[in-house]
C-alpha positions as CSV (number, residue, x, y, z in Angstrom):
1,M,30.2,155.5,84.0
2,D,31.1,152.0,82.9
3,Q,29.1,151.6,79.9
4,T,30.0,147.8,79.7
5,S,27.8,147.2,83.1
6,R,31.5,145.1,83.3
7,K,30.0,142.5,81.2
8,I,33.3,141.5,80.3
9,T,34.6,140.3,83.4
10,K,31.2,138.6,83.8
11,I,31.0,136.7,81.0
12,A,34.7,135.5,82.2
13,R,34.0,134.5,85.1
14,E,30.8,132.1,84.0
15,V,33.0,130.7,81.3
16,S,36.2,130.4,84.1
17,K,33.1,128.5,86.1
18,F,32.7,126.3,83.3
19,T,36.3,125.7,82.5
20,V,37.2,125.1,86.4
21,R,34.3,122.5,86.6
22,T,35.8,120.7,83.1
23,L,39.3,121.0,85.0
24,R,38.5,119.0,88.3
25,A,37.2,116.0,86.2
26,D,41.1,116.1,85.3
27,G,42.2,116.8,89.0
28,I,43.2,119.7,89.2
29,G,41.9,122.9,91.4
30,T,42.1,126.8,90.4
31,A,45.0,127.6,92.4
32,E,47.1,124.5,91.3
33,F,46.0,125.4,88.0
34,D,47.7,129.6,88.3
35,V,51.1,127.4,89.1
36,L,50.6,125.3,86.7
37,H,50.3,127.8,84.2
38,A,53.1,129.8,85.5
39,I,55.2,127.0,84.7
40,R,54.4,126.4,81.7
41,K,54.9,129.9,80.4
42,N,58.4,130.0,82.3
43,P,60.0,126.5,82.5
44,G,62.8,126.0,84.9
45,I,61.8,128.4,87.2
46,T,61.8,127.4,91.1
47,Q,59.0,128.3,93.5
48,A,60.4,131.4,94.2
49,G,60.1,132.6,90.7
50,V,56.3,130.8,90.8
51,R,55.5,133.2,94.0
52,K,56.8,136.3,92.6
53,I,54.8,136.2,89.0
54,L,51.6,135.3,91.4
55,D,52.1,138.5,93.3
56,G,52.9,137.4,96.3
57,I,51.4,134.1,96.9
58,D,52.3,132.6,100.0
59,K,55.9,130.2,100.5
60,G,53.9,127.1,101.6
61,A,50.9,127.5,99.1
62,V,53.6,127.1,96.0
63,A,55.5,124.1,98.3
64,R,52.2,122.2,98.4
65,Q,50.7,123.4,94.9
66,T,53.8,121.8,93.2
67,V,54.1,118.8,95.1
68,N,50.3,117.9,94.2
69,L,51.2,118.9,91.1
70,E,54.3,116.8,90.6
71,N,52.7,114.1,92.4
72,K,49.7,114.3,89.7
73,G,52.2,114.0,87.0
74,Y,51.7,117.9,85.3
75,I,55.1,118.7,86.4
76,L,58.9,117.7,87.4
77,R,61.9,119.0,89.2
78,R,65.4,119.3,88.3
79,E,68.3,120.2,90.6
80,N,69.3,124.0,90.1
81,P,72.8,123.9,89.2
82,A,73.1,127.5,89.9
83,D,71.7,127.1,93.6
84,G,71.4,124.0,95.2
85,R,69.0,125.3,97.6
86,S,66.6,125.4,94.6
87,Q,64.9,123.4,91.9
88,L,63.8,124.1,88.6
89,L,60.2,123.0,87.7
90,Y,58.8,122.2,84.3
91,A,55.7,121.1,82.8
92,T,55.4,117.7,81.6
93,E,53.5,116.4,78.3
94,K,50.4,116.0,80.4
95,A,50.5,119.0,81.8
96,E,50.8,120.6,78.0
97,G,47.3,118.4,77.2
98,L,45.5,120.3,80.0
99,K,46.5,123.5,78.4
100,N,44.9,122.4,75.6
101,S,42.1,121.5,76.7
102,K,41.5,124.4,79.0
103,A,41.6,126.4,75.7
104,H,39.4,124.2,73.6
105,V,36.8,123.8,76.6
106,E,37.0,128.5,76.8
107,A,37.3,128.6,72.7
108,R,34.2,126.2,72.4
109,F,32.0,128.3,75.4
110,Y,32.7,131.6,73.3
111,E,31.6,130.3,69.5
112,W,28.5,128.6,71.5
113,L,27.8,132.3,72.7
114,L,28.0,133.9,69.8
115,E,25.8,131.2,67.7
116,P,22.9,133.9,67.8
117,L,24.8,136.5,65.7
118,T,25.0,137.2,62.2
119,E,28.3,136.3,60.4
120,Q,28.8,140.1,59.7
121,E,27.7,140.6,63.9
122,R,30.4,138.1,64.9
123,Q,32.8,139.7,62.4
124,T,32.7,142.9,63.6
125,F,31.9,142.0,67.4
126,A,35.7,140.3,67.1
127,E,37.6,143.2,65.5
128,L,36.1,145.7,68.1
129,L,37.1,143.4,70.5
130,D,40.5,142.8,69.4
131,R,41.2,146.6,69.4
132,I,40.3,146.6,73.3
133,Y,42.5,144.0,73.7
134,R,45.6,145.8,72.0
135,R,44.8,148.9,74.0
136,C,44.8,146.7,77.5
137,K,47.9,144.7,76.2
138,A,49.7,147.9,75.6
139,E,49.0,149.5,79.2
140,S,49.6,145.7,80.6
141,K,53.1,145.8,79.1
142,A,53.7,149.5,80.1
143,G,53.0,148.4,83.6
144,F,49.8,150.3,83.7
145,P,51.1,153.7,83.4
146,E,47.4,155.4,82.7
147,M,45.3,153.4,84.6
148,S,47.7,154.0,87.8
149,R,47.7,158.1,86.9
150,I,43.8,157.9,86.3
151,M,43.5,155.9,90.1
152,E,45.9,158.3,91.6
153,E,43.3,161.0,90.4
154,G,40.0,159.5,92.1
155,T,38.6,161.1,89.3
156,D,36.0,159.3,86.1
157,H,38.3,158.9,83.1
158,E,37.0,159.2,79.6
159,A,38.8,158.8,76.1
């Protein structure tokens, strides 16, 4: 049984709604932001590389989003010296500013959420959350072996 009632997901969803609203003011949509994030984290990536990172997103959708991002000044293209058929994608300074803006909005929202807690409660919560995050990140980096096993078994898992 999920003792959290998926509240971590629900909180993240609400923060995301506000962040998306804020990003829209900068003229960027959520799908474009996902593409831009992949490009920022992987400078010199191709559109095919973006598709792979975004788990097989439609080829046409990536092409449209990269054109839109280029037209808005968030990315630039360079010829791929290894393959004349593809281009390498890079985030611009404008994109880096957008990333910082998104991080700032999210951080400020989480700070606001924690305001009603005492300093000790905030510290304890942050420590527990960090432990959960490190476990999640380790499972992700390993390719999700434990969660895959649990899902294949089809039974509840209690740690």
